[in-house]
Structure formats: structure tokens, C-alpha cells
N, C-alpha and C positions, 0 to 999 in steps of 0.2 A: 436447409438445412444448415447444412456446414457452412457455406456461406455467410447464415445470420453471424454463427459461433466463430465466425472468422471475425466480422467486425466487430463484436462482443467483446474478444478479447481472452476466448472462451476457450477450453478445445476441441477442435474440428474433427468430434467423431460423429455425428452425425446421427447423435443418439439424444433422443429428448432424456437426459434424467432429468433431476431435483435442480441442480440450477440452471440448466439450459429453459425449463419451465419457466421457473423465477425469474429468466428473463424476456421470455417471452411476454407476462404477463408485464411489465414493467416497462416496457417499449411501446404498451398501448395508451400510455397517460402521454397528454398534452398537457402543456402549461395553463392554467384558467379552468382544468375539467373539476377539477376536486380544493378546498382548501386545505394547504401544508401546514402542518402542525407536527411540535412532537408525538409520538405516542409510543404506546408498548403493542407489537413491534415498534419500531423506528417505521415508517412511511418509505418506501424505493420506489424511485421509476425514474423516469426521461423527463417527464415536470419536475421533478425536483434537482437534478440535471443540468437544466436549463433554466431555472432560478437562482442556481449557485455558481451557473458562471454571469448569469446578467450581474448578480450582484459583486461577483470578482470583478466584473469590468469596471463596474461603478466605483468598487475602491472600499468594500464591504467584505472582507473576509469569512468566507463559510466553513474554509479546511477545503480538502482536497474535493476536486467535481466528482463528485465519486455516485450524485445517487440516491445518498442516504439520506434523510431530513434528521442530521443529529443537534446535539448542543450547539457545537460551530455557526450551524445554520442557523440556529432559532439565533443566537447571537445575531449574526449577520445581520436577519432580516430585522431583528429588535431595532440595530442601530441607525438600519436603513430609516426604520419608522419614525424613531426618533429626530433623525436630521431633516425628513420630510412634514415635522410635524405632524404625527400619527399617535393614537398610543400603540409604546412598544410591548404590546404584547407576546410578538413575537412568534405571532399568526399571520401566514401567508393567504388574504381571501382575496376576495376582487377589490376591495377598494386599491390596497397595498399594492398588488400585480397593476392597476390599471395604472398607478404613479412609478410604478417600476416601468412599463411600458413607455410612460412618455418621456421619462429622463435618460432611457436606452436611446433612443431615437433623439435626442436634441446633444446626446456625450458618448456616440460612441468610440470605441476602444477595445483595441483586441487585448490589450495586455492584462492580465491575469496577479488581481495583487496577492495571490494566494501563493503561487508559480514563481513569484518578484520574491517573498519571504524566504519562500521553502532556497533559491538559489543563494540572496544573502544570508542564509546560516549556512551554507556550502565553504561560502569564502571564509564566512569564522570559526567555522567546525567546532569540536568540544575541547580541542588543545591537549586530550591526554583522555586513555579510558581511566586514570585517577576516580573510583567513586558511582564510573558508569555502570549501570546496569543493561544487560543485551539476554534479549530472551533467543532461548535456544530450542529447538524442537525436530528432533529427528525420525523416523522409520523406524518401524520396529526391525527389529535384527543389527541395528546400529547403536549399539547399547555403546560397546567402548568409544565410539567415534565421539557420543555423546560426554562419555567419562573423561577422556583426552583433550576435549574443547573446553569444558569447563574449568579442569586445573590450566590451559593456557591462559584462558583468559584470565581469573583470577592472578596469575603468575603476572599478566598484564597489568595489573591494579583492577579488574575490573570485578561488577559485579555479575554469577552467571545464574540465571534464573532458569533452569530446562524446566519445559512444557512436554505435556504428555500431546500426542501427535492423535489424538480421534477422531482428526475431521476439522475442515478448513475453521468451519465456523466457532466450532471450542477450540482451536489452538487461538483466532484471533482474540475470544473472548478474554482467554487467562491471558493472552498478552496486554490486551488493551487494561485488565484491571492489576498487571505489575506497574513498576518503575520503570519500566525496561524504555528508554532511548529507542533502541532497535529490536530490529528479527527476525533472526536468522533460520530456515528451514531445511536440510539436508533430505532428499528424498530420495529412494531408490525408480529408478525409471527401465526394468528389466530389458527393455525393448533399445537403451541408448548404447551408444558405444563411446564418447565422447562426456560433457558436462553443459547443461544449461542453465543460465542463472535467469529467474521472471521478475519479473517488479512490474509496480502499478502503471499501469498505462492505459487509457480510452483513446477513442475517435475527437475527446472533449479536449483531455487533459491529460499529464502526467506526475507524477514526482519525480523531481531532478534528482532531490539526495536518496531516493529507492535506487535510480539508473545509476546513481555513482557506486552506491554500494555493490548495486547486482555488479557492475562492470569490475570494481575491485576482487570479490569475489570469487569469480568466473576464471579471471587471472591467477587466481590464489590457487584452483581447483583443478586448474590444466596443469601447471608445473606441477605440481604433487601428486596428481595419477596418471600423467605425462599421456593426457587426453586433447584433442581438439576442444572448445568452448565456443559458445555462443549465449549472449545477451537476446532475452524478448521481453516485451511489453504488455502485460496482460489484465484481465479486471476480474482472476481467481476469488472468489471468498476471500481468503488467508490475506490476499494484499489487498484486497477494495475495503476489508472492513477493521483493519490495525489500525491505528490511531497514528503511527510509526514510523520512519521508512521500513520495509522489509523487503525480505529478497528469495525466496525458495530456489533449493539448488538441487537441481535434479540428474542425477548420476546414474549408470550402469554398474556394471560388471562387478557382482558385491564380494569378491572375493578380493580383486583389487582392491577396494575400499577397504576392506578388514587390514589387508597386509599393509595399506598406506594411513593408516587410522592415522598412527602421529607426526608424519610430514604432515599430513592432510590438516589434522587439530590445527596446529601449527599456520599452516597457510593462512588458512581461515582466519584464525585468531588474529593474523598479523596484517590478514586484508581488512578487518573490523578496524583495530586501531589503527592503521593508513588512511580511513573513512574519514574516520573521527577527527585527522587531522586540518587545519583551514589550507580551502583548495588557494592554490596557486593562483 
């Protein structure tokens, strides 16, 4: 089980909790097993991820290759259907999938258009934080850090959207419903002596802008707290389900975090501001 969790970018604790069980079910789907379309709740699975990967390789942008059949994937399917002379209903049925496989054999390409677009966004940046909404969520007990971070962001021209950390799905849903351009989550990990910044990455794809945000935030957290830092690509629900670059910073030593709340908030806000700048 731990090997499966590691491959899937989950916490490898060997426990079949809700998220692990969900991914086990998703792993059982193969492209063509079912008709794919937008539903409520959204369809998830390895078949969706393969569809997204194939579309992106042909130049149709499904958004992040996350295995979730959302609006961007539906639009990519419709775009493919339109170019193939099919009815652009956004439903990936047998006829559409057969055409997709036929073209994929004729035009093999490993470059995914969604990642190219993200890398282009890294080079152009947001120029500044003026008027940019940033979603922030922190663990219970870190209220002083949330307040200080919100104030720092506002002082740099940003709009701070504080989101209650009521769970990974809830944070993702609230962030997606806002106008935020990125999400920063700070959580306590009692067993940690350093800080780890997590970003979305799977065995199929990763978020280049999410990785850059994680790198920037990890460095800032390490300097402010005087601890070692690292970054790690994962597919935790909050990273997978957000429609924007997101990073989760896990820190230990609650007393130190609270003692250094001011410098930590300043560093994290500066990291986000630096992330927003065009990449050299």
C-alpha cells in the first residue's frame, strides 16, 4: 500500500483512508471503459488522466493533467471534436476516442500544451501583486500567522482571501470560488523539524508554476524559521483540485512558528511577490 501511495503522490502511511481508497478506485479505470463527460460530482480516474494527456499532446489544452473531468477538459474534448469534424458536445464517447487514438498514432508528441502554457506564464509573470488576490489557509492555532500574512500581502498591494482550513476538498472549493491567482496553505506537522513545501506533481505531469511557488516559499520559510527546507511534488486533494498554482507548507515547532510569525509572514509574502515577477 505504501508503494501505491508513493507512486500516486499521497502520504505513504500505509493506511487506506478516504483519499487512498478514492485513488485505488480511480486506478481501475482505463480509457474506453466508460463514456466521459461533465457530471456532478465530477468524474475522476486514470482514464480521464490518459484522455487529458493525449489531448494535451495533440495541442488541445485540458488544463492540468489531474484525472478530473472538469470544464477545461470538456472544452478540450469539444475543440478536438470540432477539428475532427464531429459534433462538439464535449463528451468523450467511443467514436471520439477512436479518432483520438488514430491521430495519436499518426502524430506522436511528448510535449504537453498545458505545461508549455504554464512555462510561458512563468516567463511573463504577473508583474506585481497590485490587485492580485491570494488565497491563504492556515492550521488551527496559527491565527496570528494568518493575520500577519494577510497584512503583509495587503501592504504589497495584494488582496488577501483567508480561507478556513476545514479540510483539503473544502479549501480547494473555497479557493476556486474566489478570484485568487494562487493558494498558500500553512500547516503544522508535529513530527517535522524543518519545513516542506508541496506542489502538484504526478507521474504524468506537474505544475511548473506551482513548483516555482513552492521553491520560493520554501526558501523564505527556511530563512525565517532557521530550519532546513525541501520541496516535494504530490497529488494531495488540495493541490490536485485547485485551479491555480498552490503550495502547502508543512512546518513543525509550533512555538517557533508563533514566535517568528512576523518574520515568517514577511518572508512568505515576499516569496509570493517574487513568484509573481517575470522569470529571468
